[in-house]
C-alpha positions as a printed NumPy array, in Angstrom:
array([[-37.154,  29.565,  16.735],
       [-35.693,  32.638,  18.367],
       [-32.141,  32.986,  18.622],
       [-31.16 ,  30.111,  16.461],
       [-29.05 ,  30.393,  13.327],
       [-28.723,  27.626,  10.688],
       [-25.612,  27.842,   8.442],
       [-25.509,  25.711,   5.24 ],
       [-22.234,  24.376,   4.373],
       [-21.605,  24.109,   0.491],
       [-21.798,  20.108,   0.343],
       [-25.378,  19.897,   0.934],
       [-27.197,  23.278,   0.57 ],
       [-30.227,  21.641,  -0.528],
       [-30.61 ,  19.225,   2.408],
       [-30.292,  22.401,   4.64 ],
       [-32.975,  24.28 ,   2.783],
       [-35.402,  21.549,   3.546],
       [-34.445,  21.796,   7.146],
       [-35.015,  25.195,   7.553],
       [-38.337,  25.261,   5.626],
       [-39.627,  22.254,   8.097],
       [-38.463,  24.799,  10.851],
       [-40.083,  27.718,   9.391],
       [-36.966,  29.673,   9.141],
       [-34.481,  30.63 ,   6.589],
       [-30.697,  29.783,   6.266],
       [-28.179,  32.278,   8.078],
       [-26.485,  34.464,   5.641],
       [-22.604,  33.483,   4.95 ],
       [-20.171,  33.881,   2.236],
       [-18.148,  30.991,   1.405],
       [-15.402,  31.303,  -1.298],
       [-12.102,  30.02 ,  -2.374],
       [ -8.695,  32.023,  -2.808],
       [ -6.659,  31.113,  -6.237],
       [ -4.283,  29.015,  -4.461],
       [ -7.23 ,  26.882,  -3.1  ],
       [ -7.67 ,  28.167,   0.367],
       [-10.868,  28.451,   1.743],
       [-12.584,  31.679,   2.903],
       [-15.67 ,  32.094,   5.11 ],
       [-17.357,  35.353,   6.206],
       [-20.361,  35.463,   8.369],
       [-22.736,  38.246,   7.24 ],
       [-24.779,  38.496,  10.667],
       [-24.552,  38.843,  14.139],
       [-24.57 ,  35.549,  15.907],
       [-23.617,  36.771,  19.623],
       [-25.147,  34.569,  22.156],
       [-27.022,  32.748,  19.49 ],
       [-27.797,  28.979,  18.938],
       [-25.857,  28.083,  15.945],
       [-25.995,  25.132,  14.056],
       [-23.687,  24.123,  11.083],
       [-24.959,  21.844,   8.643],
       [-22.285,  19.812,   6.454],
       [-22.159,  16.333,   5.13 ],
       [-19.214,  14.387,   3.368],
       [-18.984,  15.099,  -0.513],
       [-16.871,  14.2  ,  -3.571],
       [-14.636,  17.136,  -2.387],
       [-14.299,  15.816,   1.144],
       [-11.345,  17.471,   2.477],
       [-12.544,  20.804,   1.316],
       [-15.68 ,  20.038,   2.811],
       [-14.081,  19.469,   6.086],
       [-11.787,  22.696,   6.058],
       [-14.895,  24.798,   5.417],
       [-16.342,  23.293,   8.38 ],
       [-13.634,  23.831,  10.725],
       [-13.312,  27.293,   9.62 ],
       [-16.736,  27.802,   9.973],
       [-16.891,  26.607,  13.101],
       [-14.041,  28.835,  14.411],
       [-15.578,  32.181,  12.805],
       [-19.055,  31.342,  14.884],
       [-16.398,  30.733,  18.098],
       [-14.927,  34.048,  17.471],
       [-18.323,  35.614,  17.123],
       [-19.253,  34.949,  20.59 ],
       [-21.94 ,  32.339,  19.547],
       [-23.876,  30.553,  22.719],
       [-23.854,  26.994,  21.39 ],
       [-22.433,  25.504,  18.146],
       [-23.574,  22.127,  16.777],
       [-22.391,  20.64 ,  13.798],
       [-25.19 ,  18.926,  12.023],
       [-23.071,  15.894,  10.111],
       [-25.559,  13.46 ,   8.344],
       [-22.309,  11.506,   7.197],
       [-19.468,  11.854,   9.346],
       [-16.306,  11.952,   7.028],
       [-13.51 ,   9.325,   7.562],
       [-15.916,   7.335,   9.724],
       [-14.154,   4.138,   8.041],
       [-10.959,   4.808,   9.362],
       [-11.982,   4.597,  13.129],
       [ -8.864,   1.861,  14.003],
       [ -5.839,   1.45 ,  13.253],
       [ -5.295,  -1.033,  10.239],
       [ -1.358,  -1.671,  10.163],
       [  1.452,  -0.857,  12.537],
       [  1.847,   2.467,  11.394],
       [ -2.001,   3.398,  10.289],
       [ -3.762,   6.389,  11.728],
       [ -7.154,   6.589,  13.374],
       [ -8.253,   9.389,  11.323],
       [-11.753,   9.359,  12.645],
       [-10.377,  10.507,  16.056],
       [ -8.08 ,  12.965,  14.696],
       [-11.144,  14.488,  13.021],
       [-13.074,  14.549,  16.507],
       [-10.087,  16.28 ,  18.019],
       [-10.021,  19.011,  15.163],
       [-13.785,  19.815,  15.945],
       [-13.303,  20.149,  19.659],
       [-10.025,  22.456,  18.837],
       [-12.231,  24.478,  16.226],
       [-14.872,  24.88 ,  19.068],
       [-17.4  ,  22.549,  18.679],
       [-20.203,  21.597,  21.497],
       [-22.371,  19.35 ,  20.003],
       [-22.473,  16.633,  17.327],
       [-25.651,  15.61 ,  15.631],
       [-25.163,  12.438,  12.871],
       [-26.638,   9.787,  11.539],
       [-25.54 ,   5.998,  11.618],
       [-21.727,   6.103,  12.353],
       [-19.753,   3.466,  10.871],
       [-19.089,   2.17 ,  14.279],
       [-21.046,   3.394,  17.152],
       [-18.021,   3.487,  19.634],
       [-17.073,   6.44 ,  17.667],
       [-18.592,   8.45 ,  20.167],
       [-16.125,   7.952,  22.624],
       [-13.589,   9.954,  20.385],
       [-15.388,  13.217,  21.115],
       [-15.187,  15.663,  23.903],
       [-18.845,  16.56 ,  23.44 ],
       [-22.041,  15.249,  23.513],
       [-23.375,  12.892,  20.244],
       [-26.522,  12.355,  18.931],
       [-25.977,   9.511,  16.821],
       [-29.557,   9.401,  14.725],
       [-30.658,   5.956,  12.902],
       [-32.231,   6.322,   9.68 ],
       [-33.83 ,   2.473,  10.502],
       [-37.282,   3.703,  11.328],
       [-37.345,   5.536,   8.101],
       [-36.065,   3.056,   6.027],
       [-38.733,   0.283,   7.748],
       [-41.67 ,   2.64 ,   7.18 ],
       [-40.739,   3.121,   3.443],
       [-40.427,  -0.879,   3.388],
       [-44.204,  -1.224,   4.633],
       [-45.566,   1.389,   2.208],
       [-43.939,   0.481,  -0.973],
       [-42.684,  -3.134,  -0.928],
       [-45.474,  -5.781,  -1.839],
       [-45.512,  -8.718,   0.51 ],
       [-42.586,  -7.229,   2.575],
       [-43.886,  -9.48 ,   5.856],
       [-42.404, -12.329,   3.544],
       [-39.088, -10.924,   2.649],
       [-35.699, -11.742,   4.512],
       [-33.029,  -9.133,   5.78 ],
       [-29.354, -10.318,   4.791],
       [-26.414,  -8.664,   5.597],
       [-23.485,  -8.797,   2.876],
       [-20.638,  -9.303,   5.382],
       [-20.226, -10.435,   8.913],
       [-19.63 ,  -7.012,  10.183],
       [-22.867,  -5.563,   9.389],
       [-25.052,  -8.22 ,  10.912],
       [-25.897,  -6.529,  13.939],
       [-27.584,  -3.976,  11.851],
       [-29.268,  -6.422,  10.046],
       [-30.946,  -8.046,  13.045],
       [-32.03 ,  -4.54 ,  14.128],
       [-33.688,  -4.108,  11.121],
       [-35.393,  -7.631,  11.036],
       [-36.506,  -7.437,  14.459],
       [-38.204,  -4.034,  13.989],
       [-40.117,  -5.64 ,  10.851],
       [-40.525,  -8.922,  12.658],
       [-38.578, -10.847,   9.463],
       [-36.028, -13.586,   9.359],
       [-32.448, -12.591,   8.849],
       [-29.478, -13.88 ,   6.909],
       [-25.905, -13.229,   6.075],
       [-23.451, -13.486,   3.184],
       [-19.86 , -14.11 ,   3.678],
       [-16.937, -14.278,   1.291],
       [-13.804, -16.051,   1.848],
       [-11.056, -13.791,   1.389],
       [ -8.049, -16.017,   2.278],
       [ -8.718, -18.234,  -0.899],
       [ -5.971, -18.132,  -2.684],
       [ -3.956, -20.472,  -5.615],
       [ -1.209, -21.92 ,  -3.442],
       [ -2.353, -25.824,  -3.329],
       [  0.719, -27.077,  -1.079],
       [ -1.35 , -27.685,   1.819],
       [ -3.517, -30.405,  -0.2  ],
       [ -0.28 , -32.112,  -1.399],
       [  0.59 , -32.039,   1.954],
       [ -2.482, -33.776,   3.173],
       [ -2.936, -35.835,   0.254],
       [ -0.168, -38.507,   0.867],
       [ -1.464, -39.12 ,   4.391],
       [ -4.354, -40.906,   2.681],
       [ -2.03 , -43.34 ,   1.364],
       [  0.204, -43.976,   4.624],
       [  1.592, -47.685,   4.429],
       [  4.274, -46.94 ,   7.063],
       [  4.407, -49.707,   9.805],
       [  4.163, -47.397,  13.112],
       [  4.954, -50.079,  15.573],
       [  8.16 , -51.017,  14.092],
       [  9.153, -47.286,  14.697],
       [  7.742, -47.029,  18.092],
       [  9.64 , -50.342,  18.789],
       [ 13.032, -48.454,  18.283],
       [ 12.403, -45.597,  20.522],
       [ 14.888, -45.456,  23.447],
       [ 13.677, -44.234,  26.474],
       [ 16.053, -42.87 ,  29.203],
       [ 15.57 , -44.68 ,  32.55 ],
       [ 15.635, -41.277,  34.631],
       [ 12.18 , -40.138,  32.728],
       [  9.626, -39.699,  35.274],
       [  6.622, -41.857,  35.294],
       [  3.067, -40.33 ,  34.304],
       [  1.31 , -38.648,  37.5  ],
       [ -1.701, -40.686,  38.822],
       [ -3.917, -37.672,  38.676],
       [ -4.245, -37.724,  34.722],
       [ -7.495, -39.484,  34.316],
       [ -7.291, -42.295,  31.924],
       [-11.101, -41.876,  31.446],
       [-10.49 , -38.568,  29.851],
       [ -7.309, -38.949,  27.973],
       [ -7.975, -42.517,  26.975],
       [ -4.106, -42.814,  26.592],
       [ -2.904, -46.589,  27.667],
       [  0.186, -48.344,  28.037],
       [  1.435, -52.016,  28.311],
       [  4.204, -54.109,  28.346],
       [  5.246, -56.613,  25.865],
       [  6.067, -59.228,  28.415],
       [  3.717, -58.503,  31.345],
       [  0.094, -59.344,  30.141],
       [ -1.546, -58.432,  33.544],
       [ -2.955, -54.915,  33.929],
       [ -1.533, -52.366,  36.348],
       [ -3.143, -49.292,  37.732],
       [ -1.193, -46.856,  39.698],
       [ -3.273, -45.142,  42.355],
       [ -0.948, -43.001,  44.154],
       [  2.507, -41.643,  43.965],
       [  3.799, -43.893,  46.804],
       [  3.001, -46.862,  44.942],
       [  4.778, -45.309,  41.549],
       [  7.851, -44.96 ,  43.57 ],
       [  7.631, -48.95 ,  45.043],
       [  7.036, -49.957,  41.493],
       [  9.869, -48.085,  39.841],
       [ 12.146, -49.667,  42.209],
       [ 11.136, -53.483,  41.648],
       [ 10.272, -53.079,  37.866],
       [ 12.403, -54.891,  35.302],
       [ 12.081, -52.938,  32.302],
       [ 11.468, -49.257,  31.735],
       [  8.423, -48.165,  31.139],
       [  7.247, -47.274,  26.936],
       [  6.115, -44.172,  25.769],
       [  2.54 , -44.247,  25.313],
       [  1.06 , -43.792,  21.729],
       [ -1.237, -41.173,  21.571],
       [ -3.935, -43.28 ,  20.016],
       [ -7.66 , -42.558,  21.261],
       [-10.617, -45.002,  21.137],
       [-14.282, -43.999,  21.319],
       [-16.643, -46.673,  22.888],
       [-19.229, -44.37 ,  22.117],
       [-18.222, -42.277,  19.244],
       [-20.36 , -39.133,  18.167],
       [-23.121, -39.548,  15.229],
       [-21.634, -35.849,  14.306],
       [-18.403, -37.431,  13.444],
       [-17.994, -38.606,   9.977],
       [-18.05 , -42.325,   9.593],
       [-16.724, -42.37 ,   5.939],
       [-13.237, -40.757,   6.098],
       [-10.385, -42.956,   7.433],
       [ -7.816, -41.889,   9.855],
       [ -4.109, -41.975,   8.191],
       [ -2.989, -43.902,  11.661],
       [ -5.48 , -45.999,  11.399],
       [ -5.223, -47.204,   7.691],
       [ -1.085, -47.979,   8.609],
       [ -2.229, -51.25 ,  10.509],
       [ -4.65 , -52.478,   7.863],
       [ -3.549, -55.494,   5.814],
       [ -2.815, -59.145,   6.251],
       [  0.589, -58.393,   8.013],
       [ -1.244, -55.917,  10.286],
       [ -1.124, -57.005,  14.14 ],
       [ -2.114, -55.029,  17.256],
       [  0.408, -52.863,  18.638],
       [  1.83 , -53.983,  21.782],
       [  2.096, -50.785,  23.273],
       [ -1.842, -50.492,  22.986],
       [ -4.59 , -51.811,  25.431],
       [ -7.748, -51.614,  26.562],
       [ -8.816, -49.149,  29.023],
       [ -9.025, -50.421,  32.589],
       [-11.845, -47.765,  33.447],
       [-14.899, -46.975,  31.489],
       [-15.062, -44.05 ,  29.509],
       [-17.534, -41.137,  30.941],
       [-19.555, -39.756,  27.849],
       [-20.701, -36.768,  27.596],
       [-24.787, -35.682,  28.132],
       [-25.091, -34.942,  24.745],
       [-23.709, -38.282,  23.572],
       [-25.783, -40.278,  26.155],
       [-28.826, -38.429,  24.835],
       [-27.922, -39.085,  20.891],
       [-26.866, -42.884,  22.113],
       [-30.288, -43.631,  23.448],
       [-33.071, -44.826,  21.21 ],
       [-32.364, -45.692,  17.471],
       [-28.928, -44.75 ,  16.154],
       [-30.01 , -43.077,  13.2  ],
       [-27.533, -40.581,  11.597],
       [-27.654, -36.985,  13.306],
       [-29.25 , -34.682,  10.58 ],
       [-29.231, -30.846,  11.345],
       [-32.315, -29.095,   9.248],
       [-30.629, -25.786,   9.466],
       [-27.764, -27.199,   7.442],
       [-30.067, -26.826,   4.53 ],
       [-30.145, -23.456,   4.571],
       [-26.564, -22.837,   4.052],
       [-25.765, -22.   ,  -0.006],
       [-22.11 , -21.986,  -1.338],
       [-21.133, -20.466,  -4.215],
       [-18.06 , -19.711,  -6.708],
       [-16.82 , -16.476,  -6.896],
       [-14.435, -15.19 ,  -9.944],
       [-13.879, -11.586, -10.71 ],
       [-16.73 , -10.668,  -8.803],
       [-19.607, -12.667, -10.234],
       [-21.299, -16.176,  -9.705],
       [-19.948, -19.036, -11.991],
       [-21.407, -22.47 , -12.464],
       [-19.717, -25.31 , -10.677],
       [-18.399, -26.716, -13.99 ],
       [-16.448, -22.994, -14.903],
       [-12.894, -23.646, -15.215],
       [-10.93 , -22.326, -12.032],
       [ -8.026, -19.982, -12.375],
       [ -6.746, -22.151,  -9.395],
       [ -6.741, -25.172, -11.623],
       [ -5.315, -23.587, -14.939],
       [ -2.458, -22.356, -12.777],
       [ -1.604, -25.916, -12.031],
       [  0.482, -27.821, -14.332],
       [ -1.316, -30.129, -16.518],
       [  0.836, -33.393, -15.49 ],
       [ -0.478, -32.778, -11.76 ],
       [ -4.182, -32.662, -12.771],
       [ -4.148, -35.664, -15.067],
       [ -2.21 , -37.353, -12.04 ],
       [ -5.011, -36.611,  -9.745],
       [ -7.86 , -35.898, -11.311],
       [-10.578, -36.401,  -8.621],
       [ -8.997, -33.307,  -6.822],
       [-11.31 , -30.656,  -6.174],
       [ -9.981, -26.883,  -6.79 ],
       [-12.333, -25.705,  -3.94 ],
       [-11.145, -28.308,  -1.553],
       [ -7.561, -27.916,  -2.172],
       [ -7.654, -24.406,  -2.1  ],
       [ -9.177, -24.638,   1.299],
       [ -6.546, -27.014,   2.541],
       [ -3.754, -24.382,   1.065],
       [ -5.533, -21.468,   3.478],
       [ -5.102, -24.062,   6.452],
       [ -1.466, -24.48 ,   5.988],
       [ -0.787, -20.936,   4.732],
       [ -3.014, -18.788,   6.7  ],
       [ -3.101, -14.952,   5.275],
       [ -0.808, -13.322,   8.193],
       [ -3.091, -10.587,   9.991],
       [ -1.459,  -6.872,   9.492],
       [ -1.509,  -6.649,  13.472],
       [ -0.211, -10.165,  13.957],
       [ -2.34 , -13.213,  14.354],
       [ -4.544, -14.703,  11.315],
       [ -7.793, -13.292,  12.505],
       [ -8.874, -10.097,  10.323],
       [-11.36 ,  -7.463,  11.32 ],
       [-14.613,  -6.543,   9.006],
       [-13.031,  -5.808,   5.731],
       [-13.852,  -2.14 ,   4.172],
       [-15.358,  -1.981,   0.747],
       [-12.101,  -1.125,  -0.969],
       [-10.572,  -4.274,   0.932],
       [-13.508,  -6.651,  -0.472],
       [-12.658,  -5.133,  -3.864],
       [ -9.342,  -6.119,  -4.161],
       [-10.447,  -9.701,  -4.543],
       [-13.232,  -9.123,  -7.019],
       [-10.975,  -7.358,  -9.234],
       [ -8.664,  -9.963,  -9.262],
       [ -9.361, -12.48 , -12.377],
       [ -6.738, -14.997, -11.326],
       [ -8.397, -15.372,  -7.677],
       [-11.391, -17.747,  -6.94 ],
       [-13.11 , -17.304,  -4.156],
       [-16.121, -18.745,  -1.972],
       [-19.174, -16.861,  -1.155],
       [-21.859, -18.601,   1.58 ],
       [-25.229, -17.583,   1.844],
       [-26.677, -18.44 ,   5.293],
       [-30.435, -18.348,   5.263],
       [-33.517, -19.785,   3.163],
       [-34.381, -17.097,   0.628],
       [-35.879, -19.097,  -2.014],
       [-38.911, -17.512,  -3.576],
       [-38.83 , -14.843,  -1.193],
       [-37.725, -10.725,  -1.456],
       [-34.275, -10.015,  -0.04 ],
       [-33.325,  -6.845,   1.641],
       [-29.504,  -6.418,   1.222],
       [-28.657,  -4.025,   4.229],
       [-25.349,  -2.009,   4.98 ],
       [-24.67 ,   1.495,   6.334],
       [-23.258,   2.715,   3.107],
       [-22.875,   1.693,  -0.532],
       [-19.458,   3.013,  -2.014],
       [-18.161,  -0.025,  -4.387],
       [-20.478,  -2.015,  -6.437],
       [-18.573,  -5.299,  -6.271],
       [-19.675,  -6.769,  -2.885],
       [-23.271,  -5.723,  -3.499],
       [-23.511,  -7.617,  -6.838],
       [-21.59 , -10.507,  -5.594],
       [-24.258, -10.991,  -2.55 ],
       [-27.267, -10.243,  -5.03 ],
       [-26.082, -12.594,  -7.503],
       [-25.629, -15.031,  -4.636],
       [-29.165, -14.724,  -3.28 ],
       [-30.597, -14.852,  -6.754],
       [-28.709, -17.525,  -8.612],
       [-27.587, -19.743,  -5.926],
       [-30.499, -19.13 ,  -3.132],
       [-33.533, -18.564,  -5.672],
       [-34.503, -15.38 ,  -4.456],
       [-37.464, -13.36 ,  -6.101],
       [-36.357,  -9.747,  -5.7  ],
       [-33.24 ,  -7.956,  -4.215],
       [-33.463,  -4.333,  -2.711],
       [-29.964,  -3.027,  -1.783],
       [-30.676,  -0.717,   1.051],
       [-27.86 ,   1.639,   2.768],
       [-28.133,   4.857,   4.801],
       [-25.176,   6.673,   3.03 ],
       [-25.033,   6.303,  -0.96 ],
       [-21.276,   7.514,  -1.732],
       [-21.269,   5.785,  -5.196],
       [-17.837,   5.951,  -5.466],
       [-16.508,   5.819,  -9.196],
       [-18.766,   4.113, -11.295],
       [-20.615,   2.195,  -8.652],
       [-24.218,   3.512,  -9.366],
       [-23.88 ,   2.663, -12.909],
       [-22.792,  -1.061, -12.159],
       [-25.396,  -1.615,  -9.544],
       [-28.054,  -0.313, -12.464],
       [-26.588,  -2.846, -15.202],
       [-26.903,  -5.628, -12.604],
       [-29.971,  -7.954, -13.489],
       [-29.789,  -9.528,  -9.902],
       [-30.806,  -5.867,  -8.064],
       [-34.058,  -4.41 ,  -8.404],
       [-33.83 ,  -1.253,  -6.324],
       [-31.188,   0.465,  -4.832],
       [-32.366,   2.462,  -1.443],
       [-30.299,   5.437,  -0.016],
       [-31.12 ,   8.324,   1.854],
       [-29.585,  11.943,   1.162],
       [-27.134,  12.014,   3.704],
       [-24.521,  12.294,   0.927],
       [-24.941,  14.632,  -1.857],
       [-25.477,  12.629,  -5.085],
       [-25.415,  14.517,  -8.776],
       [-28.61 ,  15.004,  -9.904],
       [-27.514,  14.095, -13.499],
       [-26.622,  10.579, -12.107],
       [-29.603,  10.508, -10.059],
       [-31.753,  10.976, -13.375],
       [-29.959,   8.342, -15.413],
       [-30.531,   5.609, -12.874],
       [-33.995,   4.327, -12.596],
       [-33.496,   2.129,  -9.825],
       [-32.227,   4.695,  -7.518],
       [-34.76 ,   5.518,  -4.855],
       [-33.582,   8.421,  -2.298],
       [-35.107,   8.973,   1.046],
       [-35.238,  12.292,   2.677],
       [-33.814,  12.842,   6.023],
       [-34.706,  16.62 ,   6.384],
       [-37.721,  15.78 ,   8.868],
       [-35.642,  13.734,  11.115],
       [-32.727,  16.311,  11.034],
       [-34.87 ,  19.208,  11.737],
       [-36.891,  17.742,  14.609],
       [-33.54 ,  16.774,  16.096],
       [-32.595,  20.149,  15.786],
       [-35.869,  21.739,  17.355],
       [-35.578,  19.236,  20.424],
       [-31.778,  20.368,  21.017],
       [-32.413,  23.739,  20.974],
       [-35.177,  23.609,  23.385],
       [-33.674,  20.908,  25.288],
       [-36.121,  18.162,  24.8  ],
       [-35.618,  14.582,  24.926],
       [-34.794,  12.604,  21.34 ],
       [-35.499,   9.412,  22.373],
       [-38.871,   9.224,  19.987],
       [-36.606,   9.778,  16.936],
       [-35.401,   6.184,  17.518],
       [-38.921,   4.784,  17.963],
       [-40.448,   3.133,  14.778],
       [-44.018,   4.615,  13.741],
       [-46.338,   2.071,  12.509],
       [-48.829,   4.263,  10.531]])
């Protein structure tokens, strides 16, 4: 390509050389060095005036040095009167910090986009941003390419019986990415979720347990209520068939209905006793079969026994209840118990220290309780008690409320590294006897991947598990931990992030896909002003 120069950053020289080889050109001459105090120095050794310049730089283990080198190289090209400067970032640094996670947090990805704009960037080419909305951070065009066609092609050519496999997301935040790959391969998909709110606080269960043995006389307490005469009566526009809240008088057995506000006023002037406060008891004339028939209500159990009498404050409804269309359909025909076949595809397991444990494994939550409390109520299930605890004491959200956003790898690892914390992992989907593709955009820590793989194999009965991601960051000892996991068969990533050659040689489960053809074609089409829509389509060769 004429009037085109491609500069290679220090993070991925091998990928840049392969891109240049595909385009039939050599990388442009540039000298990258550092001073004794660690400052980065860039010196361009060729003319770049009115040239179309592409700078290839990805994230690396020295992420901050790579970013400064990229900014300085872009600034040098701008100062050398380059016609157009395009940054080729196979992995965009700080992409996981694309939103504020605390009141005083920073949106670092937006700050990096501003830095690139100030340095003089005109175009950005990247692959699989962590959040596609990050394209709005830039003030220049962004081509967010996808490695999905490359991954799908590898699956079709290298995985036996791939048409019977299942694509599974290891967390709720990656379901969109997984469903896209599943649609491309015409496969079923599933999801693995981990309950991060499960803790050792059992106070909620001890609040709910006494309600099961509630023996207090509710009618006696209601009869002692003193109601003010000036209290306004209930409005007639509240439909009794919807609320099902009815009242009656002890001395007047006849049924009264109030049809208008005028009749209410006349009745208030002639009545002999003040109206009583209604009891909030609901009676279902046509109960839904979805409701459990074996769980007694704590308020209804209070009226059972030989001394139980009907409350004078409750009477039958004067208007026939109006049932929903769903209940009418279920009520017609036989009254068999409602069953949902899809419920069989939901499998739950216990997760302690990041690994699946048997059902009879001692719970750290239970060991933290006093022995007298366990002996007093041995029928309590620690999992159910923990669920009640999370209901009464929800984990506060960092920005207010209780709903949390998708957790990052570091946040997921906090629960896996805590030996005193028991979590519940849930698999949604049928994977028994099938190959499972665990899919995400990056692999940083190994904890969530190992937990999802063990859940699919040990609980779901999966035959093989492939961990597939675009960016293989492999922070710390993640690659070694994935290699040692017996439930993981292969680890498939691309070369968007540089992997040390010695680590790649020691890991026989690792498969690295080459992105050079995708990036070289994107550079060629960008230079000639051609459409890049063909790069997003799947090839079925």
